[in-house]
C-alpha positions as CSV (number, residue, x, y, z in Angstrom):
1,M,-87.2,-25.8,-170.3
2,S,-85.2,-28.3,-172.3
3,R,-82.6,-27.2,-174.9
4,S,-84.9,-28.2,-177.8
5,E,-87.8,-26.3,-176.3
6,E,-85.6,-23.2,-176.0
7,E,-84.4,-23.5,-179.6
8,D,-88.0,-23.8,-180.8
9,K,-89.2,-20.8,-178.8
10,P,-89.8,-17.9,-181.2
11,C,-87.4,-14.9,-180.8
12,R,-89.4,-11.7,-180.7
13,A,-86.3,-9.7,-181.7
14,C,-85.9,-12.0,-184.7
15,S,-89.4,-11.7,-186.1
16,D,-91.7,-8.9,-187.2
17,F,-94.7,-8.5,-184.9
18,K,-97.2,-10.3,-187.1
19,T,-95.0,-13.4,-187.5
20,W,-94.2,-13.5,-183.8
21,A,-97.9,-13.0,-182.8
22,N,-98.9,-15.8,-185.2
23,K,-96.4,-18.2,-183.6
24,Q,-97.7,-17.2,-180.1
25,S,-101.3,-17.7,-181.0
26,K,-102.5,-21.1,-179.9
27,S,-106.1,-20.5,-181.0
28,T,-108.0,-19.7,-184.2
29,L,-108.5,-16.1,-182.9
30,A,-106.7,-13.4,-185.0
31,P,-103.5,-12.3,-183.5
32,P,-103.5,-8.8,-181.9
33,S,-102.7,-5.9,-184.2
34,K,-99.5,-4.0,-183.6
35,T,-101.5,-0.8,-183.1
36,N,-103.1,-2.1,-179.9
37,T,-100.0,-3.7,-178.5
38,P,-98.9,-1.9,-175.2
39,K,-95.8,0.2,-175.6
40,D,-94.0,-1.6,-172.8
41,C,-93.7,-4.9,-174.6
42,P,-90.4,-6.3,-175.9
43,L,-89.3,-4.9,-179.2
44,D,-90.0,-7.0,-182.3
45,K,-87.5,-7.2,-185.2
46,E,-89.0,-4.1,-186.9
47,D,-89.0,-1.9,-183.8
48,L,-85.6,-3.1,-182.8
49,G,-84.1,-2.4,-186.2
50,K,-85.6,1.1,-186.4
51,S,-84.5,2.0,-182.9
52,T,-81.0,0.6,-183.5
53,W,-80.5,2.4,-186.8
54,G,-81.7,5.6,-185.2
55,F,-79.2,5.2,-182.3
56,L,-76.3,4.2,-184.6
57,H,-76.9,7.1,-187.1
58,S,-77.2,9.6,-184.2
59,M,-74.0,8.3,-182.7
60,A,-72.2,8.6,-186.1
61,G,-73.7,12.1,-186.5
62,Y,-72.1,13.3,-183.2
63,Y,-68.8,11.5,-183.7
64,P,-65.9,13.9,-183.7
65,D,-64.9,15.5,-187.0
66,K,-61.3,14.8,-186.0
67,P,-61.3,11.9,-183.6
68,T,-58.2,10.9,-181.6
69,K,-56.6,7.6,-182.5
70,S,-58.1,6.1,-179.4
71,Q,-61.6,7.3,-180.3
72,A,-61.3,5.9,-183.8
73,E,-60.1,2.6,-182.5
74,D,-62.8,2.5,-179.9
75,M,-65.5,3.2,-182.4
76,S,-64.3,0.4,-184.6
77,K,-64.2,-1.9,-181.6
78,F,-67.8,-0.8,-180.8
79,F,-69.1,-2.0,-184.1
80,Q,-67.3,-5.3,-183.8
81,I,-68.7,-5.9,-180.3
82,F,-72.2,-4.6,-181.3
83,A,-72.3,-7.1,-184.1
84,Q,-71.6,-10.0,-181.7
85,F,-74.3,-9.1,-179.2
86,Y,-77.1,-7.7,-181.4
87,P,-80.3,-9.6,-180.1
88,C,-81.5,-10.8,-183.5
89,E,-79.1,-13.6,-184.4
90,P,-79.6,-13.7,-188.1
91,C,-79.3,-9.9,-188.3
92,A,-76.1,-10.1,-186.1
93,L,-74.5,-12.7,-188.3
94,D,-75.4,-10.8,-191.4
95,F,-73.9,-7.6,-190.0
96,Q,-70.8,-9.5,-188.9
97,E,-70.2,-10.7,-192.5
98,D,-70.9,-7.2,-193.9
99,I,-68.3,-5.5,-191.6
100,K,-65.7,-8.2,-192.4
101,K,-66.0,-7.1,-196.0
102,N,-66.5,-3.4,-195.2
103,P,-64.6,-2.6,-191.9
104,P,-65.7,0.5,-190.0
105,K,-64.3,3.8,-191.3
106,T,-63.6,5.9,-188.3
107,K,-61.1,8.6,-189.4
108,T,-63.7,11.4,-189.6
109,Q,-67.3,12.0,-188.7
110,A,-68.2,12.3,-192.4
111,E,-66.4,9.0,-193.2
112,L,-68.2,7.1,-190.3
113,A,-71.6,8.6,-191.2
114,N,-71.2,7.6,-194.8
115,W,-69.9,4.1,-194.0
116,L,-72.9,3.5,-191.7
117,C,-75.3,4.8,-194.3
118,E,-73.8,2.3,-196.8
119,R,-74.2,-0.5,-194.3
120,H,-77.8,0.5,-193.7
121,N,-78.5,0.6,-197.4
122,T,-77.1,-2.9,-197.8
123,V,-79.8,-4.0,-195.3
124,N,-82.4,-1.9,-197.0
125,I,-81.7,-3.6,-200.4
126,K,-81.9,-7.1,-198.8
127,L,-85.3,-6.1,-197.3
128,G,-86.6,-4.6,-200.5
129,K,-86.7,-1.1,-198.9
130,P,-85.7,2.1,-200.6
131,V,-82.1,3.1,-200.6
132,F,-81.2,6.3,-198.7
133,D,-79.2,9.1,-200.4
134,C,-76.1,9.0,-198.2
135,S,-75.2,12.6,-199.2
136,K,-78.0,13.6,-196.9
137,V,-77.0,11.5,-193.9
138,N,-76.0,14.4,-191.7
139,E,-79.0,16.4,-192.7
140,R,-81.2,13.5,-191.6
141,W,-79.4,12.5,-188.4
142,K,-77.6,15.5,-187.1
143,E,-78.5,18.9,-188.5
144,G,-82.1,18.5,-189.5
145,W,-83.7,19.0,-192.9
146,K,-82.8,22.1,-194.8
147,D,-86.5,23.0,-195.2
148,G,-86.7,23.6,-191.4
149,S,-89.3,20.9,-190.8
150,C,-87.3,19.6,-187.8
151,D,-87.1,23.0,-186.1
């Protein structure tokens, strides 16, 4: 495949399913719906984002309350490296810019969880999604809802 063909190839991780499916469709047939897509297909942008945020918030939820200096440095490095290799290039570049302005806060679990929630809300605002109440971040990602619905 030539370089220009590779550049024109749609990136599934950079598109929502409908957009990606439309780019794949060579006929006038309607693209497949997401509900009937096999579960073992590559993640699209929406699935990748949801899975990634779930992983990152869970990681922040279980970060030590009092990390060692080494743990704090490693977590900060993790986010720098993560931003370089995230599979959706526009998302990765956006996150790189965001963490340049707002470097990871890794002194405590609460600080990291809140920092990540703020980064997630920055993305939510750009996507026109609701903003999450960061005071509830550990309830959502670590302890479970106070109403017991996660028990």
